[in-house]
DOFIDO-37368 format. One line per 2 residues: number of its first residue (from 1); their letters; for each residue x, y, z of N, C-alpha, C, O. Coordinates in nm, 2 decimals. Layout:
% residues N
NUM> A> X Y Z X Y Z X Y Z X Y Z  ...
This chain:
% residues 153
1> XX> 1.91 10.52 1.85 2.11 10.48 1.81 2.09 10.35 1.72 2.05 10.24 1.71  2.14 10.51 1.63 2.20 10.38 1.48 2.37 10.42 1.44 2.41 10.50 1.35
3> XX> 2.40 10.38 1.49 2.58 10.42 1.46 2.63 10.44 1.33 2.63 10.34 1.26  2.67 10.55 1.27 2.73 10.59 1.12 2.79 10.45 1.11 2.82 10.38 1.21
5> XX> 2.80 10.42 0.94 2.88 10.22 0.93 3.03 10.31 0.90 3.03 10.40 0.82  3.09 10.29 0.94 3.26 10.28 0.89 3.28 10.12 0.87 3.24 10.04 0.95
7> XX> 3.35 10.10 0.76 3.41 9.98 0.68 3.58 9.97 0.68 3.65 10.04 0.60  3.62 9.85 0.80 3.81 9.89 0.84 3.80 9.73 0.78 3.71 9.65 0.81
9> XX> 3.89 9.72 0.73 3.95 9.62 0.66 4.08 9.53 0.77 4.09 9.57 0.88  4.12 9.48 0.75 4.22 9.36 0.83 4.38 9.47 0.79 4.48 9.46 0.86
11> XX> 4.36 9.54 0.71 4.49 9.62 0.67 4.49 9.78 0.76 4.57 9.84 0.83  4.35 9.79 0.73 4.32 9.92 0.87 4.38 9.91 0.99 4.44 10.00 1.04
13> XX> 4.34 9.76 1.04 4.35 9.75 1.18 4.51 9.76 1.23 4.60 9.73 1.16  4.52 9.81 1.34 4.62 9.86 1.45 4.59 9.82 1.60 4.49 9.85 1.67
15> XX> 4.70 9.74 1.64 4.69 9.75 1.82 4.70 9.88 1.86 4.79 9.97 1.83  4.58 9.87 1.95 4.59 9.98 2.01 4.41 10.09 1.95 4.33 10.17 2.00
17> XX> 4.41 10.03 1.84 4.31 10.12 1.78 4.14 10.12 1.87 4.11 10.00 1.90  4.09 10.17 1.89 3.96 10.18 1.98 3.82 10.29 1.94 3.82 10.41 1.91
19> XX> 3.70 10.21 1.95 3.59 10.31 1.96 3.54 10.31 2.05 3.58 10.24 2.14  3.41 10.39 2.06 3.36 10.42 2.18 3.22 10.46 2.14 3.19 10.54 2.06
21> XX> 3.16 10.39 2.20 2.98 10.45 2.13 2.91 10.46 2.26 2.94 10.39 2.36  2.82 10.54 2.25 2.73 10.57 2.43 2.59 10.53 2.38 2.55 10.56 2.27
23> XX> 2.52 10.48 2.48 2.39 10.48 2.45 2.33 10.51 2.59 2.40 10.50 2.70  2.24 10.55 2.59 2.13 10.59 2.74 2.02 10.48 2.71 1.95 10.47 2.61
25> XX> 2.00 10.38 2.84 1.97 10.30 2.79 1.77 10.33 2.87 1.75 10.36 2.99  1.68 10.32 2.78 1.54 10.36 2.81 1.46 10.22 2.83 1.50 10.12 2.78
27> XX> 1.32 10.25 2.90 1.28 10.17 2.94 1.22 10.07 2.79 1.23 9.94 2.79  1.17 10.13 2.70 1.14 10.10 2.56 1.31 10.03 2.48 1.32 10.08 2.37
29> XX> 1.38 9.98 2.51 1.48 9.91 2.49 1.48 9.80 2.54 1.51 9.70 2.48  1.41 9.82 2.74 1.42 9.67 2.80 1.34 9.63 2.79 1.36 9.51 2.83
31> XX> 1.21 9.64 2.75 1.06 9.58 2.68 1.14 9.53 2.56 1.14 9.41 2.55  1.18 9.58 2.48 1.20 9.54 2.28 1.24 9.44 2.36 1.17 9.34 2.36
33> XX> 1.37 9.44 2.43 1.46 9.35 2.43 1.41 9.19 2.47 1.48 9.09 2.45  1.26 9.19 2.57 1.21 9.15 2.62 1.11 9.03 2.56 1.08 8.92 2.58
35> XX> 1.07 9.14 2.46 0.98 9.08 2.34 1.05 9.01 2.26 0.99 8.91 2.21  1.13 9.02 2.24 1.25 8.98 2.10 1.34 8.84 2.16 1.43 8.78 2.09
37> XX> 1.31 8.79 2.29 1.42 8.72 2.36 1.30 8.63 2.42 1.29 8.50 2.41  1.22 8.71 2.48 1.13 8.59 2.53 1.19 8.62 2.72 1.12 8.57 2.80
39> XX> 1.31 8.71 2.76 1.35 8.63 2.91 1.25 8.83 2.94 1.25 8.95 2.91  1.15 8.72 3.05 1.04 8.84 3.13 1.00 8.83 3.22 0.89 8.83 3.26
41> XX> 1.16 8.83 3.28 1.17 8.85 3.42 1.10 8.95 3.47 1.09 9.06 3.41  1.06 8.92 3.57 1.06 9.09 3.60 1.11 9.19 3.70 1.05 9.28 3.74
43> XX> 1.27 9.13 3.72 1.37 9.25 3.73 1.37 9.33 3.62 1.44 9.43 3.64  1.32 9.34 3.54 1.38 9.38 3.37 1.24 9.48 3.37 1.23 9.59 3.33
45> XX> 1.15 9.41 3.44 0.98 9.47 3.37 0.87 9.52 3.47 0.76 9.57 3.46  0.92 9.48 3.57 0.83 9.56 3.72 0.90 9.62 3.80 1.00 9.57 3.86
47> XX> 0.85 9.73 3.81 0.92 9.88 3.93 0.88 9.81 4.07 0.97 9.81 4.16  0.77 9.75 4.11 0.73 9.67 4.21 0.78 9.52 4.19 0.72 9.44 4.25
49> XX> 0.85 9.50 4.15 0.89 9.31 4.23 1.09 9.39 4.19 1.19 9.35 4.26  1.09 9.48 4.08 1.22 9.52 4.12 1.29 9.57 4.23 1.41 9.55 4.27
51> XX> 1.18 9.65 4.29 1.21 9.72 4.46 1.27 9.56 4.60 1.35 9.56 4.69  1.18 9.48 4.53 1.29 9.39 4.65 1.35 9.34 4.68 1.38 9.27 4.78
53> XX> 1.43 9.38 4.51 1.59 9.30 4.54 1.71 9.35 4.56 1.73 9.47 4.55  1.78 9.29 4.58 1.89 9.40 4.61 1.93 9.53 4.53 1.95 9.64 4.59
55> XX> 1.95 9.51 4.42 1.95 9.63 4.29 1.85 9.79 4.32 1.87 9.91 4.30  1.72 9.70 4.38 1.61 9.78 4.40 1.48 9.86 4.27 1.37 9.89 4.29
57> XX> 1.54 9.88 4.21 1.48 9.93 4.06 1.50 9.84 3.97 1.57 9.74 3.98  1.44 9.88 3.88 1.43 9.76 3.76 1.63 9.78 3.68 1.71 9.87 3.69
59> XX> 1.65 9.67 3.61 1.78 9.65 3.54 1.75 9.60 3.44 1.66 9.52 3.43  1.85 9.65 3.31 1.85 9.62 3.18 1.94 9.45 3.17 2.03 9.39 3.22
61> XX> 1.82 9.43 3.07 1.91 9.30 3.09 2.09 9.24 3.02 2.14 9.25 2.91  2.12 9.20 3.11 2.29 9.15 3.06 2.35 9.16 2.93 2.46 9.21 2.91
63> XX> 2.22 9.07 2.80 2.27 9.06 2.73 2.25 9.15 2.65 2.32 9.15 2.55  2.15 9.25 2.67 2.09 9.38 2.62 2.24 9.44 2.60 2.31 9.45 2.49
65> XX> 2.27 9.46 2.73 2.41 9.55 2.73 2.52 9.49 2.63 2.56 9.55 2.53  2.56 9.36 2.66 2.63 9.31 2.59 2.60 9.33 2.42 2.70 9.33 2.34
67> XX> 2.49 9.34 2.37 2.43 9.28 2.27 2.48 9.46 2.17 2.49 9.47 2.05  2.51 9.56 2.28 2.59 9.71 2.24 2.77 9.70 2.23 2.84 9.80 2.21
69> XX> 2.78 9.60 2.26 2.93 9.58 2.24 2.92 9.51 2.07 3.01 9.53 1.99  2.75 9.40 2.02 2.79 9.39 1.86 2.80 9.49 1.80 2.89 9.50 1.71
71> XX> 2.70 9.59 1.83 2.67 9.69 1.80 2.85 9.79 1.66 2.90 9.81 1.55  2.85 9.82 1.81 3.09 9.85 1.77 3.13 9.77 1.72 3.25 9.78 1.72
73> XX> 3.10 9.68 1.67 3.20 9.51 1.60 3.12 9.54 1.45 3.18 9.55 1.35  2.99 9.56 1.47 2.98 9.57 1.37 2.96 9.63 1.26 2.96 9.61 1.14
75> XX> 2.93 9.76 1.37 2.93 9.92 1.23 3.02 10.02 1.27 3.02 10.14 1.24  3.13 9.94 1.34 3.23 10.10 1.35 3.41 10.05 1.38 3.53 10.09 1.36
77> XX> 3.37 9.97 1.42 3.55 9.88 1.47 3.51 9.70 1.46 3.48 9.66 1.57  3.51 9.62 1.40 3.57 9.63 1.23 3.46 9.70 1.15 3.49 9.77 1.05
79> XX> 3.30 9.67 1.21 3.25 9.76 1.07 3.20 9.63 1.02 3.23 9.52 1.05  3.11 9.70 0.90 3.08 9.56 0.82 3.12 9.46 0.75 3.14 9.50 0.64
81> XX> 3.15 9.36 0.76 3.16 9.23 0.70 3.24 9.16 0.84 3.31 9.05 0.84  3.22 9.25 0.95 3.32 9.15 1.06 3.25 9.04 1.07 3.14 9.04 1.01
83> XX> 3.32 8.91 1.16 3.25 8.75 1.13 3.25 8.76 1.28 3.36 8.79 1.32  3.16 8.74 1.39 3.19 8.67 1.53 3.25 8.54 1.57 3.19 8.44 1.58
85> XX> 3.37 8.55 1.59 3.41 8.44 1.59 3.32 8.35 1.77 3.26 8.25 1.80  3.39 8.46 1.86 3.34 8.42 2.00 3.35 8.53 2.08 3.43 8.61 2.05
87> XX> 3.29 8.55 2.18 3.28 8.64 2.28 3.27 8.62 2.45 3.16 8.60 2.49  3.35 8.62 2.52 3.37 8.66 2.63 3.30 8.75 2.75 3.38 8.84 2.77
89> XX> 3.19 8.74 2.83 3.16 8.80 2.93 3.17 8.81 3.03 3.11 8.73 3.10  3.24 8.92 3.10 3.17 8.96 3.26 3.13 9.02 3.32 3.19 9.12 3.35
91> XX> 3.01 8.98 3.37 2.90 9.06 3.44 2.90 9.18 3.58 2.83 9.16 3.68  2.97 9.27 3.58 3.03 9.33 3.67 2.93 9.42 3.76 2.97 9.42 3.87
93> XX> 2.80 9.51 3.76 2.78 9.56 3.82 2.63 9.56 3.74 2.63 9.50 3.63  2.50 9.64 3.79 2.38 9.65 3.70 2.40 9.77 3.60 2.48 9.85 3.61
95> XX> 2.34 9.76 3.53 2.28 9.89 3.43 2.17 9.91 3.44 2.09 9.83 3.39  2.11 10.03 3.52 1.95 10.07 3.53 1.92 10.14 3.41 1.99 10.18 3.32
97> XX> 1.76 10.15 3.42 1.67 10.24 3.30 1.74 10.38 3.32 1.77 10.41 3.44  1.76 10.45 3.23 1.82 10.60 3.26 2.00 10.59 3.23 2.05 10.69 3.17
99> XX> 2.06 10.47 3.28 2.22 10.47 3.27 2.24 10.49 3.12 2.19 10.41 3.04  2.33 10.61 3.09 2.42 10.57 2.98 2.52 10.50 2.99 2.57 10.49 3.10
101> XX> 2.56 10.43 2.88 2.66 10.31 2.90 2.76 10.35 2.80 2.72 10.38 2.69  2.89 10.36 2.82 2.96 10.40 2.73 3.02 10.23 2.72 3.05 10.16 2.81
103> XX> 3.01 10.19 2.54 3.10 10.10 2.52 3.25 10.13 2.43 3.26 10.22 2.34  3.34 10.04 2.49 3.43 10.08 2.43 3.52 9.89 2.37 3.56 9.79 2.43
105> XX> 3.53 9.96 2.20 3.61 9.84 2.19 3.77 9.86 2.13 3.79 9.94 2.04  3.85 9.80 2.17 4.05 9.81 2.19 4.08 9.65 2.08 4.05 9.53 2.10
107> XX> 4.13 9.71 1.98 4.18 9.57 1.88 4.31 9.55 2.02 4.35 9.65 2.06  4.35 9.44 2.06 4.44 9.38 2.16 4.54 9.31 2.06 4.66 9.31 2.07
109> XX> 4.46 9.24 1.96 4.58 9.13 1.94 4.56 9.14 1.76 4.44 9.17 1.75  4.60 9.13 1.64 4.59 9.06 1.54 4.71 8.93 1.50 4.83 8.90 1.53
111> XX> 4.60 8.88 1.42 4.64 8.70 1.41 4.62 8.73 1.22 4.52 8.71 1.15  4.74 8.78 1.18 4.74 8.79 0.99 4.75 8.67 0.91 4.75 8.67 0.78
113> XX> 4.77 8.56 0.97 4.73 8.42 0.88 4.62 8.37 0.86 4.59 8.29 0.77  4.52 8.41 0.99 4.36 8.41 1.01 4.29 8.49 0.99 4.17 8.47 1.01
115> XX> 4.33 8.58 0.96 4.25 8.73 0.95 4.13 8.74 1.08 4.01 8.77 1.08  4.19 8.72 1.16 4.14 8.72 1.32 4.19 8.88 1.40 4.30 8.94 1.39
117> XX> 4.09 8.90 1.47 4.14 9.06 1.55 4.09 9.00 1.67 3.99 8.94 1.67  4.16 9.02 1.80 4.12 9.00 1.96 4.10 9.15 2.00 4.20 9.22 2.01
119> XX> 4.00 9.18 2.02 3.91 9.27 2.10 3.92 9.29 2.22 3.94 9.18 2.27  3.93 9.36 2.31 3.90 9.39 2.50 3.76 9.47 2.45 3.75 9.49 2.33
121> XX> 3.69 9.49 2.52 3.55 9.54 2.51 3.49 9.57 2.64 3.48 9.50 2.74  3.48 9.66 2.62 3.42 9.74 2.81 3.34 9.85 2.80 3.34 9.95 2.73
123> XX> 3.25 9.79 2.93 3.07 9.89 2.93 3.12 9.92 3.05 3.15 9.84 3.14  3.13 10.03 3.05 3.08 10.14 3.18 2.98 10.23 3.21 2.93 10.29 3.11
125> XX> 2.94 10.26 3.32 2.82 10.40 3.37 2.93 10.44 3.44 2.99 10.38 3.53  2.95 10.58 3.40 3.03 10.72 3.52 3.14 10.69 3.56 3.20 10.73 3.65
127> XX> 3.17 10.57 3.43 3.32 10.53 3.46 3.32 10.40 3.53 3.41 10.32 3.51  3.24 10.36 3.58 3.25 10.20 3.63 3.19 10.11 3.52 3.09 10.12 3.46
129> XX> 3.32 9.97 3.52 3.30 9.89 3.46 3.13 9.83 3.50 3.08 9.87 3.60  3.07 9.75 3.43 3.00 9.71 3.44 2.97 9.56 3.36 2.89 9.48 3.40
131> XX> 3.04 9.57 3.25 3.08 9.42 3.19 3.19 9.46 3.09 3.21 9.56 3.02  3.27 9.32 3.10 3.39 9.32 2.99 3.43 9.20 2.95 3.40 9.10 3.00
133> XX> 3.51 9.21 2.84 3.54 9.03 2.85 3.60 9.06 2.73 3.64 9.18 2.74  3.62 8.99 2.61 3.73 8.97 2.53 3.59 8.95 2.40 3.47 8.93 2.43
135> XX> 3.66 8.96 2.23 3.56 8.95 2.11 3.69 8.87 2.02 3.80 8.90 2.03  3.65 8.78 1.94 3.75 8.76 1.82 3.66 8.79 1.70 3.55 8.76 1.67
137> XX> 3.70 8.81 1.68 3.60 8.83 1.51 3.72 8.76 1.36 3.82 8.70 1.33  3.64 8.82 1.35 3.69 8.75 1.14 3.69 8.87 1.10 3.60 8.95 1.14
139> XX> 3.82 8.90 0.99 3.78 9.08 0.94 3.81 9.09 0.77 3.90 9.17 0.74  3.75 9.04 0.67 3.76 9.09 0.54 3.91 9.13 0.50 3.95 9.21 0.58
141> XX> 3.96 9.10 0.44 4.06 9.21 0.37 3.97 9.26 0.23 3.87 9.22 0.17  4.07 9.39 0.21 4.04 9.46 0.08 4.01 9.37 0.02 3.90 9.34 0.01
143> XX> 4.10 9.31 -0.05 4.08 9.26 -0.14 3.98 9.12 -0.18 3.96 9.09 -0.30  3.93 9.05 -0.04 3.79 8.98 -0.03 3.67 9.03 -0.07 3.58 8.99 -0.15
145> XX> 3.67 9.18 0.03 3.53 9.23 0.05 3.50 9.31 -0.12 3.39 9.33 -0.17  3.64 9.35 -0.17 3.57 9.38 -0.37 3.72 9.35 -0.41 3.81 9.42 -0.39
147> XX> 3.72 9.23 -0.50 3.79 9.15 -0.57 3.89 9.23 -0.72 3.99 9.22 -0.78  3.76 9.32 -0.70 3.75 9.37 -0.86 3.84 9.54 -0.84 3.90 9.62 -0.91
149> XX> 3.80 9.53 -0.71 3.88 9.68 -0.74 4.02 9.64 -0.66 4.09 9.75 -0.65  4.07 9.54 -0.60 4.21 9.46 -0.52 4.26 9.46 -0.72 4.33 9.55 -0.77
151> XX> 4.21 9.39 -0.76 4.25 9.39 -0.87 4.33 9.52 -0.99 4.44 9.52 -1.06  4.25 9.61 -0.98 4.30 9.71 -1.05 4.39 9.80 -0.96 4.46 9.88 -1.02
153> X> 4.38 9.79 -0.77 4.50 9.89 -0.73 4.64 9.84 -0.77 4.74 9.91 -0.75
């Protein structure tokens, strides 16, 4: 999954603007996340161990699912140049290997004097919310992104 880049500047944003990305979770995603982070909790890596948990099977790391929000913020809405300020996360349900996660980010508020956008973030599987929260990002203006082009305009 490599989302196509879309660059939006602060001036392009409006309350209600949204973007959705879908990702089917593969074993390789979970193993790769464990290797990168060092989180080798067997509930993510061992089917034998996970079978004895309330989930009955392996589940993806919660922060892997949350990382999919970052993919939307960094590539689509607002896109390249956006800087994370903060993120709240509420883990509502597990994500299993093979689940397709739909990640939706929506502009909830714009703070023009600080060039900040508050975005609601929801991850769902088959219509059930598995994770939600809010992100605050700093979004460059067109003039900040390309000062020379702004002078020509």
